[in-house]
C-alpha positions as CSV (number, residue, x, y, z in Angstrom):
1,M,0.3,-0.2,0.0
2,N,3.2,2.3,-0.6
3,T,1.6,4.8,-3.1
4,P,2.3,8.3,-3.8
5,L,-1.3,9.3,-2.2
6,H,0.3,7.9,1.2
7,P,1.6,11.1,2.4
8,T,-1.9,12.6,1.5
9,L,-3.3,9.8,3.9
10,N,-0.9,10.4,6.7
11,A,-1.7,14.5,6.5
12,I,-5.7,13.6,6.3
13,L,-5.2,11.5,9.6
14,N,-3.2,14.3,11.2
15,F,-6.2,16.7,10.2
16,C,-8.7,14.5,11.5
17,A,-6.6,14.1,14.8
18,M,-6.8,17.5,15.2
19,I,-10.4,18.1,14.7
20,L,-10.8,15.5,17.1
21,L,-8.8,17.1,19.5
22,V,-10.4,20.5,19.3
23,L,-13.9,18.5,19.7
24,G,-12.6,16.7,22.9
25,F,-11.3,20.0,24.2
26,V,-14.7,21.9,23.5
27,N,-16.8,18.7,25.2
28,I,-14.7,18.8,28.4
29,K,-15.0,22.5,28.7
30,K,-19.0,22.1,28.6
31,R,-18.6,19.3,31.0
32,K,-20.0,16.8,28.6
33,I,-17.5,14.1,29.8
34,P,-18.9,10.7,27.9
35,D,-18.8,13.3,24.3
36,H,-15.0,14.2,25.5
37,K,-14.1,10.7,26.3
38,K,-15.5,9.7,22.6
39,F,-13.8,12.4,20.8
40,M,-10.5,11.8,22.8
41,L,-10.4,8.0,22.1
42,A,-11.1,8.7,18.6
43,A,-8.1,11.1,18.5
44,L,-6.1,8.4,20.2
45,V,-7.3,5.9,17.6
46,I,-6.6,8.2,14.4
47,S,-3.3,9.2,16.1
48,L,-1.9,5.4,16.4
49,L,-3.2,4.9,12.7
50,F,-1.4,7.8,11.7
51,L,1.6,6.5,13.5
52,A,1.7,3.1,12.0
53,S,0.8,4.7,8.4
54,Y,3.8,6.8,9.0
55,L,6.3,4.2,10.0
56,Y,5.2,2.0,7.0
57,Y,5.6,4.5,4.3
58,H,8.8,5.6,5.7
59,Y,9.9,2.2,6.0
60,H,9.7,1.3,2.6
61,S,10.2,5.0,1.2
62,G,12.8,6.4,3.2
63,S,12.7,10.3,3.8
64,T,11.6,12.9,1.4
65,P,14.4,15.9,1.1
66,Y,12.8,19.4,1.2
67,P,13.5,20.3,-2.6
68,H,13.7,24.2,-1.9
69,Y,16.6,26.4,-1.5
70,D,15.1,29.6,-0.6
71,W,13.8,31.2,2.7
72,T,11.1,28.5,2.9
73,R,13.6,26.1,3.8
74,I,14.3,27.6,7.1
75,L,11.1,28.0,8.0
76,Y,10.3,24.3,7.0
77,F,13.2,22.9,9.2
78,S,11.9,25.2,11.7
79,I,8.8,23.7,11.7
80,L,9.9,20.2,11.3
81,L,12.4,19.9,13.8
82,P,10.2,21.0,17.1
83,H,7.3,18.4,15.3
84,I,9.4,15.6,15.2
85,I,10.8,16.4,18.8
86,L,7.4,16.9,20.2
87,A,5.8,13.9,18.7
88,A,8.6,11.9,20.1
89,V,8.3,13.2,23.7
90,Q,4.3,13.5,23.7
91,T,3.7,9.7,22.9
92,P,4.2,8.1,26.5
93,F,2.3,11.2,28.4
94,I,-0.4,10.4,26.1
95,L,-0.3,7.0,27.0
96,Y,-0.1,7.8,30.7
97,I,-2.9,10.4,30.7
98,V,-5.3,7.8,29.0
99,W,-4.3,5.4,31.5
100,Q,-5.0,7.7,34.2
101,A,-8.1,8.4,32.7
102,W,-9.1,4.7,32.6
103,K,-8.3,4.0,36.2
104,G,-10.5,7.2,37.2
105,N,-7.6,9.4,38.5
106,F,-8.9,12.3,36.7
107,A,-7.3,15.0,39.1
108,R,-3.5,13.4,37.9
109,H,-5.2,13.2,33.9
110,K,-6.5,16.8,34.2
111,K,-2.9,17.8,35.4
112,I,-1.0,16.2,32.7
113,A,-3.4,16.8,29.9
114,W,-3.1,20.6,30.5
115,W,0.2,20.3,29.2
116,I,0.0,17.6,26.7
117,W,-3.1,18.6,24.6
118,P,-1.5,21.8,23.2
119,V,1.6,19.5,22.1
120,W,-0.6,17.0,20.6
121,M,-2.3,19.8,18.8
122,F,0.8,21.4,17.7
123,V,2.2,18.2,16.5
124,S,-1.1,17.5,14.4
125,I,-0.9,21.0,13.0
126,S,2.6,20.7,12.3
127,G,2.4,17.5,10.7
128,V,-0.1,19.0,8.1
129,V,2.0,22.0,7.8
130,V,4.9,19.9,7.0
131,Y,2.8,18.0,4.5
132,L,1.7,21.0,2.6
133,M,5.1,22.6,2.4
134,L,6.7,19.2,1.1
135,Y,4.0,18.0,-1.2
136,Q,1.7,20.8,-2.2
137,F,3.6,23.8,-2.5
């Protein structure tokens, strides 16, 4: 399933995760806990599908070098590097906050989610931006 459309699939999954994260955030602010749980679990599943798809694609295709040698190159790497670092760092924390919610330890879940949710959003948004810069512009 390694096609030229694979990066587009990955960007769509990232975009969907971003939408689900926003919906999860909105629902917890409205105290709609069952809806929050559904949206956040959906974001987790979509993010896991993205990760599997991303790893599969890059295992079979390698990396794609940024093709431009102008001012956008600095911008591209300024977005890509924090994206990669934060994506790697956030993963165990996401699993941890899901575990805390599963166990019913909502105080700890909330305390850590307060920091991880914006990181997860940044990673999702910057993933789409990286895709657009690499494949569309």
